[in-house]
C-alpha positions as CSV (number, residue, x, y, z in Angstrom):
1,M,-4.7,12.8,0.7
2,K,-8.3,13.1,1.5
3,F,-10.5,10.3,2.1
4,K,-13.7,10.8,-0.1
5,G,-16.0,7.8,0.7
6,T,-17.0,4.4,-0.2
7,L,-17.5,3.3,-3.8
8,I,-19.6,0.2,-4.4
9,V,-19.6,-1.5,-7.8
10,V,-23.1,-2.2,-9.2
11,K,-24.6,-3.6,-12.3
12,D,-27.1,-0.8,-12.8
13,C,-26.6,2.5,-11.1
14,K,-30.5,3.7,-11.7
15,K,-31.3,0.5,-9.6
16,A,-28.9,0.9,-7.1
17,L,-29.8,4.6,-6.7
18,K,-33.2,3.7,-6.0
19,F,-32.4,1.0,-3.5
20,Y,-30.0,3.3,-1.6
21,Q,-32.7,6.2,-1.7
22,D,-35.4,3.9,-0.4
23,M,-33.5,2.0,1.9
24,F,-31.2,4.6,3.6
25,G,-32.4,8.1,2.4
26,F,-29.3,8.9,0.4
27,E,-29.7,11.8,-2.2
28,L,-28.2,11.9,-5.7
29,I,-25.5,14.6,-5.8
30,R,-24.1,13.9,-9.2
31,D,-24.9,11.7,-12.2
32,N,-21.9,10.9,-14.6
33,D,-23.7,8.1,-16.6
34,G,-22.6,5.1,-14.7
35,N,-20.9,6.8,-11.9
36,M,-22.8,8.5,-9.2
37,E,-22.1,10.5,-6.2
38,L,-24.7,10.1,-3.1
39,S,-25.0,12.0,-0.1
40,G,-23.1,10.6,2.9
41,N,-19.9,10.1,0.8
42,L,-21.2,7.0,-1.0
43,Y,-20.4,6.5,-4.6
44,L,-21.9,4.0,-7.1
45,Q,-20.1,2.8,-10.4
46,E,-21.2,0.6,-12.8
47,E,-19.4,-2.9,-13.4
48,K,-18.4,-2.0,-17.0
49,Y,-16.6,1.1,-16.0
50,W,-15.1,-0.7,-12.9
51,E,-13.6,-3.4,-15.3
52,R,-12.5,-1.1,-18.0
53,F,-10.6,1.2,-15.3
54,T,-8.9,-1.7,-13.4
55,G,-8.6,-4.3,-16.0
56,R,-10.1,-6.9,-13.6
57,R,-13.5,-8.9,-13.7
58,I,-15.9,-8.5,-10.9
59,I,-16.6,-11.7,-8.7
60,P,-20.2,-12.0,-8.0
61,Q,-21.3,-11.9,-4.5
62,S,-17.6,-11.2,-3.1
63,N,-18.6,-8.1,-1.2
64,Q,-15.8,-6.1,-2.9
65,T,-15.7,-2.3,-2.0
66,E,-13.1,0.4,-2.8
67,L,-12.0,3.3,-0.4
68,Y,-11.8,6.3,-2.8
69,F,-9.6,9.2,-2.3
70,E,-8.7,12.2,-4.3
71,E,-5.3,13.9,-4.4
72,P,-4.8,17.3,-6.0
73,E,-1.0,16.8,-6.1
74,I,-0.7,13.5,-7.6
75,N,2.8,13.5,-8.3
76,S,3.8,14.7,-4.9
77,F,1.7,11.7,-3.7
78,V,3.5,9.1,-5.8
79,K,6.9,10.2,-4.4
80,K,5.5,10.0,-0.9
81,L,4.3,6.5,-1.7
82,E,7.7,5.7,-2.9
83,R,9.5,7.1,0.1
84,L,7.0,5.1,2.3
85,R,7.7,1.8,0.4
86,G,11.5,2.0,0.9
């Protein structure tokens, strides 16, 4: 398992990108239409994609964040989780 960065759910990626560029100097690495990867391991995802993926609604002003990981061997990782769960 590899830690990838922090994902922030936003209403509008383009507006959020401008804020993070202007405020912190982040640079856009990849734009996948509603999902953006920025320098510094920061990821932006539009609310509609988050809700569709998780099946849950966003709670406004709740300061929700997600730690984002990537795993190339997902089946092995699931087995590891099952072992650790007991």
